[in-house]
LOSEBA-957647 format. One record per residue: residue number from 1; residue in one letter; x, z, y of N, C-alpha, C in turn. Coordinates in Angstrom, 2 decimals. Layout:
BEGIN
R; NUM; a; X; Z; Y; X; Z; Y; X; Z; Y $
...
END
This chain:
BEGIN
R; 1; m; -2.05; 30.29; -9.25; -1.73; 29.89; -7.88; -2.87; 30.30; -6.96 $
R; 2; s; -2.54; 30.86; -5.79; -3.56; 31.28; -4.85; -4.17; 30.06; -4.16 $
R; 3; r; -5.29; 30.29; -3.51; -5.97; 29.18; -2.82; -5.13; 28.64; -1.67 $
R; 4; r; -4.44; 29.53; -0.95; -3.60; 29.07; 0.17; -2.42; 28.24; -0.35 $
R; 5; a; -1.83; 28.67; -1.45; -0.74; 27.89; -2.02; -1.22; 26.52; -2.48 $
R; 6; a; -2.40; 26.47; -3.10; -2.95; 25.19; -3.53; -3.24; 24.28; -2.34 $
R; 7; a; -3.77; 24.86; -1.26; -4.02; 24.07; -0.06; -2.71; 23.52; 0.51 $
R; 8; g; -1.66; 24.34; 0.50; -0.37; 23.85; 0.98; 0.19; 22.73; 0.14 $
R; 9; v; 0.02; 22.83; -1.17; 0.49; 21.77; -2.06; -0.23; 20.46; -1.76 $
R; 10; v; -1.53; 20.53; -1.54; -2.31; 19.31; -1.25; -1.87; 18.70; 0.08 $
R; 11; a; -1.70; 19.52; 1.11; -1.32; 19.01; 2.42; 0.08; 18.37; 2.39 $
R; 12; v; 1.03; 19.04; 1.75; 2.39; 18.50; 1.67; 2.43; 17.22; 0.83 $
R; 13; s; 1.66; 17.21; -0.26; 1.62; 16.01; -1.10; 1.08; 14.82; -0.34 $
R; 14; l; 0.05; 15.04; 0.45; -0.50; 13.94; 1.24; 0.49; 13.46; 2.29 $
R; 15; a; 1.26; 14.36; 2.87; 2.27; 13.95; 3.84; 3.34; 13.08; 3.18 $
R; 16; v; 3.76; 13.45; 1.97; 4.77; 12.67; 1.25; 4.21; 11.30; 0.86 $
R; 17; v; 2.98; 11.30; 0.36; 2.35; 10.01; 0.00; 2.17; 9.14; 1.24 $
R; 18; g; 1.87; 9.76; 2.38; 1.75; 8.99; 3.62; 3.07; 8.34; 4.00 $
R; 19; a; 4.18; 9.06; 3.82; 5.48; 8.47; 4.11; 5.76; 7.27; 3.21 $
R; 20; l; 5.43; 7.39; 1.93; 5.60; 6.26; 1.01; 4.68; 5.10; 1.38 $
R; 21; t; 3.49; 5.43; 1.87; 2.57; 4.38; 2.32; 3.15; 3.62; 3.50 $
R; 22; g; 3.83; 4.32; 4.40; 4.47; 3.64; 5.52; 5.56; 2.69; 5.06 $
R; 23; v; 6.32; 3.08; 4.03; 7.35; 2.18; 3.49; 6.70; 0.94; 2.87 $
R; 24; l; 5.61; 1.14; 2.13; 4.92; 0.00; 1.52; 4.32; -0.89; 2.58 $
R; 25; w; 3.75; -0.29; 3.64; 3.17; -1.09; 4.71; 4.22; -1.95; 5.38 $
R; 26; a; 5.43; -1.42; 5.56; 6.50; -2.19; 6.20; 6.89; -3.40; 5.37 $
R; 27; r; 6.64; -3.36; 4.06; 6.93; -4.50; 3.21; 5.79; -5.51; 3.17 $
R; 28; l; 4.57; -5.05; 3.39; 3.40; -5.93; 3.24; 2.90; -6.49; 4.56 $
R; 29; a; 3.10; -5.78; 5.66; 2.53; -6.22; 6.94; 3.17; -7.54; 7.38 $
R; 30; p; 2.36; -8.48; 7.84; 2.91; -9.78; 8.24; 3.57; -9.71; 9.61 $
R; 31; p; 4.76; -10.26; 9.77; 5.40; -10.30; 11.09; 4.74; -11.32; 12.00 $
R; 32; v; 5.11; -11.29; 13.25; 4.51; -12.18; 14.26; 5.60; -13.12; 14.77 $
R; 33; h; 5.33; -14.42; 14.69; 6.28; -15.44; 15.15; 5.85; -15.98; 16.50 $
R; 34; g; 6.83; -16.14; 17.37; 6.53; -16.64; 18.71; 7.66; -17.49; 19.25 $
R; 35; v; 7.51; -17.88; 20.49; 8.50; -18.76; 21.13; 8.63; -18.36; 22.60 $
R; 36; i; 9.86; -18.46; 23.07; 10.15; -18.27; 24.49; 10.75; -19.58; 24.99 $
R; 37; a; 10.13; -20.13; 26.02; 10.55; -21.44; 26.52; 10.91; -21.33; 28.00 $
R; 38; l; 11.86; -22.13; 28.41; 12.28; -22.21; 29.80; 11.59; -23.40; 30.45 $
R; 39; t; 10.78; -23.14; 31.47; 10.03; -24.21; 32.12; 10.94; -24.96; 33.11 $
R; 40; k; 10.40; -26.04; 33.65; 11.17; -26.84; 34.60; 11.47; -26.07; 35.88 $
R; 41; s; 10.59; -25.14; 36.21; 10.81; -24.34; 37.42; 11.80; -23.21; 37.20 $
R; 42; g; 12.27; -23.01; 35.96; 13.25; -21.97; 35.68; 12.66; -20.66; 35.21 $
R; 43; t; 11.37; -20.56; 35.09; 10.75; -19.33; 34.59; 10.66; -19.37; 33.07 $
R; 44; r; 10.51; -18.19; 32.48; 10.44; -18.06; 31.03; 8.98; -17.86; 30.60 $
R; 45; a; 8.53; -18.69; 29.70; 7.16; -18.61; 29.17; 7.22; -18.03; 27.77 $
R; 46; h; 6.27; -17.15; 27.50; 6.23; -16.44; 26.21; 4.89; -16.72; 25.55 $
R; 47; a; 4.92; -17.16; 24.29; 3.68; -17.48; 23.58; 3.90; -17.28; 22.09 $
R; 48; y; 2.76; -17.14; 21.36; 2.81; -16.99; 19.91; 2.40; -18.30; 19.25 $
R; 49; l; 2.96; -18.55; 18.09; 2.72; -19.80; 17.39; 1.38; -19.75; 16.67 $
R; 50; g; 0.54; -20.74; 16.93; -0.74; -20.84; 16.23; -1.55; -19.56; 16.35 $
R; 51; a; -1.97; -19.05; 15.17; -2.79; -17.83; 15.11; -1.94; -16.60; 14.78 $
R; 52; e; -0.63; -16.67; 15.08; 0.25; -15.55; 14.75; -0.13; -14.28; 15.49 $
R; 53; a; -0.77; -14.40; 16.63; -1.16; -13.21; 17.38; -2.18; -12.37; 16.62 $
R; 54; d; -2.90; -12.99; 15.70; -3.87; -12.24; 14.89; -3.19; -11.23; 13.97 $
R; 55; h; -1.91; -11.41; 13.73; -1.21; -10.49; 12.84; -1.10; -9.08; 13.43 $
R; 56; f; -1.20; -8.96; 14.74; -1.20; -7.63; 15.34; -2.42; -6.84; 14.84 $
R; 57; f; -3.57; -7.50; 14.80; -4.78; -6.84; 14.29; -4.72; -6.66; 12.78 $
R; 58; v; -4.25; -7.68; 12.07; -4.20; -7.62; 10.60; -3.30; -6.47; 10.16 $
R; 59; a; -2.15; -6.31; 10.78; -1.23; -5.26; 10.39; -1.80; -3.88; 10.66 $
R; 60; a; -2.42; -3.70; 11.82; -3.03; -2.40; 12.14; -4.18; -2.09; 11.20 $
R; 61; f; -4.99; -3.09; 10.87; -6.10; -2.88; 9.95; -5.59; -2.58; 8.54 $
R; 62; l; -4.48; -3.21; 8.16; -3.88; -2.93; 6.86; -3.42; -1.48; 6.78 $
R; 63; m; -2.86; -0.96; 7.87; -2.44; 0.44; 7.88; -3.63; 1.38; 7.70 $
R; 64; v; -4.71; 1.13; 8.45; -5.90; 1.97; 8.33; -6.50; 1.88; 6.93 $
R; 65; g; -6.56; 0.67; 6.38; -7.13; 0.51; 5.05; -6.32; 1.22; 3.97 $
R; 66; m; -5.00; 1.13; 4.05; -4.17; 1.80; 3.05; -4.29; 3.31; 3.16 $
R; 67; l; -4.33; 3.83; 4.39; -4.47; 5.28; 4.57; -5.84; 5.77; 4.10 $
R; 68; a; -6.88; 4.98; 4.36; -8.22; 5.37; 3.90; -8.29; 5.37; 2.37 $
R; 69; m; -7.65; 4.41; 1.73; -7.64; 4.38; 0.27; -6.92; 5.61; -0.29 $
R; 70; v; -5.79; 5.97; 0.31; -5.07; 7.17; -0.12; -5.94; 8.41; 0.05 $
R; 71; a; -6.68; 8.48; 1.16; -7.53; 9.64; 1.42; -8.64; 9.76; 0.39 $
R; 72; v; -9.26; 8.65; 0.04; -10.35; 8.68; -0.95; -9.83; 9.11; -2.31 $
R; 73; v; -8.71; 8.54; -2.73; -8.13; 8.91; -4.03; -7.72; 10.39; -4.01 $
R; 74; a; -7.17; 10.86; -2.90; -6.75; 12.26; -2.81; -7.94; 13.20; -2.89 $
R; 75; a; -9.06; 12.83; -2.26; -10.25; 13.68; -2.31; -10.78; 13.79; -3.74 $
R; 76; v; -10.82; 12.69; -4.45; -11.30; 12.71; -5.83; -10.34; 13.50; -6.72 $
R; 77; a; -9.04; 13.34; -6.48; -8.06; 14.08; -7.28; -8.12; 15.58; -6.99 $
R; 78; a; -8.30; 15.94; -5.71; -8.39; 17.36; -5.36; -9.63; 18.00; -5.97 $
R; 79; w; -10.70; 17.24; -6.12; -11.91; 17.79; -6.74; -11.68; 18.16; -8.20 $
R; 80; q; -10.75; 17.51; -8.85; -10.47; 17.82; -10.24; -9.79; 19.18; -10.40 $
R; 81; w; -9.24; 19.72; -9.32; -8.61; 21.04; -9.36; -9.73; 22.07; -9.23 $
R; 82; r; -10.39; 22.35; -10.34; -11.64; 23.10; -10.33; -11.48; 24.51; -9.79 $
R; 83; a; -10.36; 25.13; -10.06; -10.20; 26.53; -9.66; -10.12; 26.72; -8.15 $
R; 84; h; -9.89; 25.63; -7.39; -9.70; 25.77; -5.95; -10.69; 24.92; -5.16 $
R; 85; r; -11.83; 24.62; -5.75; -12.85; 23.88; -5.02; -13.45; 24.76; -3.92 $
R; 86; g; -13.69; 24.16; -2.77; -14.30; 24.92; -1.70; -13.85; 24.46; -0.32 $
R; 87; p; -14.25; 25.19; 0.73; -13.95; 24.78; 2.11; -12.45; 24.71; 2.41 $
R; 88; l; -11.66; 25.61; 1.82; -10.23; 25.59; 2.10; -9.58; 24.30; 1.62 $
R; 89; m; -10.06; 23.77; 0.51; -9.52; 22.51; 0.02; -9.90; 21.36; 0.94 $
R; 90; v; -11.10; 21.42; 1.54; -11.49; 20.39; 2.51; -10.57; 20.43; 3.72 $
R; 91; a; -10.26; 21.64; 4.20; -9.34; 21.77; 5.32; -7.96; 21.24; 4.97 $
R; 92; a; -7.50; 21.53; 3.75; -6.19; 21.02; 3.33; -6.18; 19.50; 3.26 $
R; 93; l; -7.25; 18.91; 2.76; -7.34; 17.45; 2.72; -7.34; 16.85; 4.12 $
R; 94; t; -8.05; 17.48; 5.04; -8.13; 16.96; 6.40; -6.77; 17.01; 7.09 $
R; 95; v; -6.12; 18.16; 7.01; -4.80; 18.30; 7.64; -3.78; 17.40; 6.95 $
R; 96; g; -3.81; 17.37; 5.62; -2.87; 16.52; 4.90; -3.05; 15.04; 5.19 $
R; 97; a; -4.30; 14.61; 5.33; -4.55; 13.20; 5.64; -4.02; 12.84; 7.02 $
R; 98; m; -4.17; 13.74; 7.99; -3.63; 13.47; 9.32; -2.11; 13.47; 9.31 $
R; 99; l; -1.51; 14.40; 8.57; -0.05; 14.40; 8.46; 0.45; 13.13; 7.77 $
R; 100; g; -0.26; 12.71; 6.73; 0.12; 11.49; 6.04; -0.01; 10.26; 6.93 $
R; 101; a; -1.08; 10.23; 7.74; -1.25; 9.09; 8.65; -0.14; 9.06; 9.70 $
R; 102; g; 0.22; 10.23; 10.22; 1.31; 10.27; 11.18; 2.64; 9.85; 10.56 $
R; 103; a; 2.90; 10.32; 9.34; 4.15; 9.93; 8.67; 4.18; 8.44; 8.36 $
R; 104; a; 3.05; 7.89; 7.89; 3.00; 6.46; 7.58; 3.20; 5.62; 8.83 $
R; 105; s; 2.55; 6.01; 9.92; 2.68; 5.24; 11.16; 4.10; 5.29; 11.70 $
R; 106; g; 4.68; 6.49; 11.71; 6.02; 6.63; 12.25; 7.07; 5.90; 11.42 $
R; 107; i; 7.04; 6.10; 10.11; 8.03; 5.45; 9.25; 7.83; 3.94; 9.24 $
R; 108; g; 6.57; 3.49; 9.20; 6.31; 2.06; 9.23; 6.83; 1.41; 10.50 $
R; 109; a; 6.61; 2.06; 11.65; 7.09; 1.50; 12.91; 8.60; 1.46; 12.97 $
R; 110; v; 9.25; 2.52; 12.49; 10.72; 2.56; 12.51; 11.32; 1.48; 11.62 $
R; 111; l; 10.77; 1.31; 10.42; 11.29; 0.30; 9.51; 11.07; -1.10; 10.04 $
R; 112; m; 9.93; -1.35; 10.63; 9.66; -2.67; 11.19; 10.57; -2.95; 12.39 $
R; 113; r; 10.78; -1.93; 13.22; 11.66; -2.12; 14.37; 13.10; -2.37; 13.92 $
R; 114; a; 13.54; -1.67; 12.86; 14.89; -1.90; 12.35; 15.02; -3.28; 11.70 $
R; 115; r; 13.94; -3.79; 11.18; 13.99; -5.07; 10.48; 13.96; -6.26; 11.42 $
R; 116; f; 13.12; -6.17; 12.46; 12.93; -7.32; 13.35; 13.45; -7.08; 14.76 $
R; 117; g; 13.71; -5.84; 15.12; 14.21; -5.56; 16.45; 13.13; -5.71; 17.51 $
R; 118; m; 13.56; -5.76; 18.77; 12.66; -5.87; 19.90; 12.79; -7.25; 20.54 $
R; 119; v; 11.73; -7.72; 21.14; 11.73; -9.01; 21.82; 11.98; -8.77; 23.30 $
R; 120; d; 13.11; -9.23; 23.78; 13.47; -9.10; 25.19; 13.40; -10.49; 25.81 $
R; 121; i; 12.37; -10.72; 26.59; 12.16; -12.06; 27.15; 13.28; -12.42; 28.13 $
R; 122; d; 13.71; -11.44; 28.92; 14.75; -11.73; 29.91; 16.10; -12.02; 29.27 $
R; 123; a; 16.33; -11.47; 28.08; 17.62; -11.68; 27.41; 17.58; -12.81; 26.39 $
R; 124; a; 16.48; -13.52; 26.31; 16.38; -14.60; 25.33; 17.39; -15.71; 25.65 $
R; 125; p; 18.05; -16.26; 24.63; 19.08; -17.28; 24.87; 18.48; -18.66; 25.15 $
R; 126; v; 17.85; -18.81; 26.31; 17.31; -20.10; 26.71; 18.10; -20.60; 27.92 $
R; 127; t; 18.47; -21.85; 27.87; 19.25; -22.49; 28.93; 18.65; -23.85; 29.22 $
R; 128; p; 19.06; -24.50; 30.30; 18.56; -25.86; 30.54; 18.89; -26.83; 29.40 $
R; 129; q; 19.94; -26.53; 28.62; 20.26; -27.39; 27.48; 19.45; -27.00; 26.24 $
R; 130; h; 19.14; -25.70; 26.08; 18.34; -25.21; 24.94; 17.17; -24.42; 25.53 $
R; 131; r; 16.09; -25.12; 25.77; 14.97; -24.54; 26.50; 14.02; -23.72; 25.62 $
R; 132; v; 14.16; -23.76; 24.32; 13.21; -23.11; 23.41; 13.96; -22.14; 22.51 $
R; 133; h; 13.39; -20.93; 22.38; 13.96; -19.91; 21.48; 12.83; -19.33; 20.65 $
R; 134; y; 12.96; -19.43; 19.34; 11.95; -18.88; 18.44; 12.37; -17.46; 18.03 $
R; 135; f; 11.39; -16.60; 17.86; 11.67; -15.21; 17.50; 10.62; -14.71; 16.51 $
R; 136; t; 10.94; -13.61; 15.88; 10.04; -12.92; 14.97; 9.88; -11.49; 15.47 $
R; 137; e; 8.65; -11.05; 15.66; 8.36; -9.74; 16.24; 7.69; -8.84; 15.21 $
R; 138; a; 7.99; -7.56; 15.29; 7.36; -6.59; 14.39; 5.88; -6.44; 14.74 $
R; 139; p; 5.00; -6.33; 13.75; 3.58; -6.15; 14.03; 3.28; -4.75; 14.55 $
R; 140; a; 2.06; -4.55; 14.99; 1.65; -3.28; 15.56; 1.16; -2.34; 14.47 $
R; 141; v; 1.43; -1.05; 14.67; 0.94; -0.03; 13.76; -0.47; 0.40; 14.14 $
R; 142; f; -0.73; 0.51; 15.44; -2.04; 0.92; 15.95; -2.73; -0.28; 16.59 $
R; 143; f; -4.03; -0.11; 16.82; -4.80; -1.18; 17.45; -4.53; -1.27; 18.95 $
R; 144; g; -3.94; -0.25; 19.51; -3.61; -0.25; 20.93; -2.68; 0.91; 21.24 $
R; 145; h; -2.34; 1.04; 22.51; -1.38; 2.07; 22.93; -2.06; 3.27; 23.59 $
R; 146; s; -3.35; 3.24; 23.74; -4.03; 4.36; 24.39; -4.12; 5.55; 23.43 $
R; 147; p; -4.18; 6.77; 23.95; -4.27; 7.95; 23.07; -5.49; 7.93; 22.16 $
R; 148; l; -6.61; 7.41; 22.64; -7.81; 7.38; 21.81; -7.65; 6.42; 20.63 $
R; 149; q; -7.01; 5.30; 20.85; -6.80; 4.35; 19.76; -5.83; 4.90; 18.72 $
R; 150; i; -4.81; 5.60; 19.18; -3.88; 6.21; 18.24; -4.56; 7.34; 17.47 $
R; 151; a; -5.35; 8.15; 18.17; -6.05; 9.25; 17.51; -7.05; 8.73; 16.48 $
R; 152; a; -7.69; 7.61; 16.77; -8.66; 7.05; 15.83; -7.97; 6.67; 14.52 $
R; 153; t; -6.78; 6.07; 14.61; -6.05; 5.70; 13.39; -5.67; 6.93; 12.58 $
R; 154; l; -5.32; 8.02; 13.25; -4.91; 9.23; 12.54; -6.10; 10.00; 11.96 $
R; 155; l; -7.28; 9.86; 12.58; -8.44; 10.63; 12.14; -9.28; 9.91; 11.10 $
R; 156; v; -9.19; 8.59; 11.01; -10.01; 7.85; 10.04; -9.73; 8.30; 8.60 $
R; 157; p; -8.48; 8.40; 8.15; -8.27; 8.87; 6.77; -8.71; 10.31; 6.57 $
R; 158; a; -8.55; 11.17; 7.57; -9.01; 12.56; 7.43; -10.52; 12.62; 7.28 $
R; 159; a; -11.23; 11.82; 8.07; -12.68; 11.79; 7.97; -13.13; 11.22; 6.62 $
R; 160; a; -12.42; 10.22; 6.12; -12.77; 9.64; 4.83; -12.59; 10.65; 3.70 $
R; 161; a; -11.49; 11.40; 3.73; -11.25; 12.40; 2.69; -12.31; 13.50; 2.72 $
R; 162; a; -12.62; 14.01; 3.92; -13.62; 15.07; 4.03; -15.00; 14.57; 3.60 $
R; 163; l; -15.34; 13.33; 3.96; -16.65; 12.79; 3.60; -16.79; 12.63; 2.10 $
R; 164; v; -15.78; 12.08; 1.44; -15.85; 11.89; -0.01; -15.95; 13.23; -0.71 $
R; 165; y; -15.17; 14.21; -0.28; -15.21; 15.54; -0.91; -16.57; 16.18; -0.70 $
R; 166; a; -17.14; 16.02; 0.51; -18.45; 16.60; 0.79; -19.54; 15.94; -0.05 $
R; 167; l; -19.47; 14.63; -0.23; -20.48; 13.93; -1.03; -20.42; 14.38; -2.49 $
R; 168; i; -19.23; 14.58; -3.01; -19.12; 15.07; -4.39; -19.68; 16.48; -4.50 $
R; 169; a; -19.39; 17.32; -3.49; -19.90; 18.70; -3.53; -21.42; 18.74; -3.44 $
R; 170; v; -21.99; 17.89; -2.61; -23.45; 17.86; -2.46; -24.13; 17.41; -3.76 $
R; 171; s; -23.49; 16.51; -4.47; -24.08; 16.00; -5.72; -23.92; 16.97; -6.89 $
R; 172; t; -23.22; 18.09; -6.69; -23.04; 19.07; -7.76; -24.21; 20.04; -7.78 $
R; 173; p; -24.94; 20.19; -8.88; -26.13; 21.06; -8.90; -25.80; 22.54; -8.91 $
R; 174; r; -24.60; 22.93; -9.27; -24.27; 24.34; -9.40; -23.80; 24.92; -8.07 $
R; 175; d; -24.16; 26.18; -7.81; -23.78; 26.83; -6.56; -22.28; 27.11; -6.49 $
R; 176; d; -21.64; 27.30; -7.63; -20.20; 27.55; -7.64; -19.39; 26.26; -7.69 $
R; 177; l; -20.04; 25.10; -7.48; -19.40; 23.79; -7.46; -18.71; 23.46; -8.79 $
R; 178; g; -19.17; 24.09; -9.87; -18.57; 23.81; -11.16; -17.16; 24.33; -11.29 $
R; 179; a; -16.83; 25.39; -10.53; -15.47; 25.91; -10.53; -15.13; 26.54; -11.87 $
R; 180; y; -13.87; 26.77; -12.08; -13.40; 27.41; -13.32; -12.58; 28.64; -12.95 $
R; 181; p; -12.86; 29.81; -13.52; -13.90; 30.04; -14.54; -15.29; 29.99; -13.93 $
R; 182; p; -16.29; 29.53; -14.69; -17.64; 29.38; -14.14; -18.27; 30.73; -13.85 $
R; 183; v; -19.20; 30.74; -12.91; -19.96; 31.94; -12.58; -21.22; 31.95; -13.44 $
R; 184; e; -21.41; 32.98; -14.23; -22.56; 33.07; -15.11; -23.75; 33.63; -14.32 $
R; 185; f; -24.88; 32.95; -14.44; -26.09; 33.38; -13.77; -26.88; 34.28; -14.72 $
R; 186; l; -27.17; 35.53; -14.31; -27.86; 36.50; -15.14; -29.36; 36.34; -15.02 $
R; 187; m; -30.07; 36.37; -16.16; -31.52; 36.31; -16.17; -32.08; 37.68; -15.81 $
R; 188; p; -33.22; 37.75; -15.16; -33.82; 39.05; -14.84; -34.18; 39.80; -16.12 $
R; 189; p; -34.05; 41.13; -16.13; -34.31; 41.90; -17.36; -35.77; 41.84; -17.78 $
R; 190; r; -35.99; 41.92; -19.11; -37.36; 41.95; -19.64; -37.92; 43.35; -19.51 $
R; 191; p; -39.24; 43.49; -19.58; -39.83; 44.84; -19.45; -39.28; 45.83; -20.45 $
R; 192; t; -39.00; 45.42; -21.71; -38.48; 46.36; -22.71; -37.07; 46.81; -22.40 $
R; 193; d; -36.32; 46.01; -21.58; -34.95; 46.38; -21.26; -34.86; 47.47; -20.21 $
R; 194; v; -35.95; 47.74; -19.48; -35.93; 48.75; -18.42; -36.83; 49.94; -18.76 $
R; 195; g; -37.23; 50.07; -20.03; -38.00; 51.24; -20.45; -39.49; 51.11; -20.34 $
R; 196; l; -40.02; 49.93; -20.01; -41.46; 49.75; -19.93; -42.00; 49.48; -21.32 $
R; 197; p; -43.23; 49.87; -21.57; -43.81; 49.63; -22.90; -43.99; 48.15; -23.16 $
R; 198; p; -43.77; 47.72; -24.39; -43.92; 46.30; -24.70; -45.37; 45.85; -24.60 $
R; 199; v; -45.55; 44.58; -24.34; -46.88; 43.99; -24.23; -47.39; 43.72; -25.65 $
R; 200; t; -48.61; 44.23; -25.95; -49.20; 44.03; -27.29; -50.47; 43.20; -27.18 $
R; 201; a; -50.75; 42.52; -28.27; -51.98; 41.73; -28.33; -53.16; 42.60; -28.68 $
R; 202; d; -54.35; 42.03; -28.72; -55.56; 42.79; -29.02; -55.55; 43.35; -30.42 $
R; 203; d; -54.86; 42.68; -31.37; -54.83; 43.17; -32.75; -53.68; 44.13; -33.00 $
R; 204; g; -52.99; 44.54; -31.94; -51.90; 45.51; -32.06; -50.55; 44.92; -32.34 $
R; 205; s; -50.44; 43.59; -32.55; -49.15; 42.97; -32.81; -48.43; 42.64; -31.49 $
R; 206; t; -47.11; 42.57; -31.57; -46.31; 42.22; -30.39; -46.07; 40.72; -30.39 $
R; 207; p; -46.55; 40.03; -29.36; -46.36; 38.56; -29.32; -44.88; 38.21; -29.19 $
R; 208; a; -44.55; 37.08; -29.75; -43.16; 36.59; -29.65; -42.86; 36.16; -28.23 $
R; 209; r; -41.64; 36.41; -27.76; -41.25; 36.04; -26.41; -40.43; 34.76; -26.45 $
END
C-alpha cells in the first residue's frame, strides 16, 4: 500500500470512529431538566431545576474528552504501522481527527435533538389553571455558539493526536523512526578496504582490529 493510500485509510477510519463516538455520546450525555412557569402578570418564566444547567458544560466536556481519547489511541495505533511512519501520517491523523470531531458533533446533536426536541417557551402548555410545565432539553455539543468555541472543540483532538505522535517520534533514537524495512547504517571503510597498506606493529605483526 502506498503512503497516500495509508493516509487515506487513517483519515477515513477516524471519521467513521468519530461518527460512532457521536452515537455513544448521545447515549451518555446527561439531559437538562427545566421548568416554564406562568407568573401572575401573565409572563412566562424559564428556569432550570437545581444544578441541571451544569449539564450543558458536562456534556460539552464529555464530547471533548471522548474525542481526545480517540485521538490518542489513534496516534498510538498509527505508530504501529511501521512502513508508513512519517510526516504524511501526522497529516492524516490531524485531518482525520478533525473529520471525526465534526462527525461526532453533528451526529450527536442530531440524535439528541431527535430524542428531546426543542424547547419553545412561547408554545409551552401553561395556562392560568396549569401554571407550571416541566421539560427536558438536549445538552450542548459545544461550549458556546461562537466560531472560535466551535473551532476549539474540533481542533483539540487533532492537536492531541499530532502531539502524541510527535512525542513518540522524538523518543525514537533511530533516524528512520524504526520503519520497516529498516535502513541499514554503513560503517566507514577500513584502510585495507580502499587499497591502503595495513598498519603493522614494530615487530612486523599486524595488530588485531
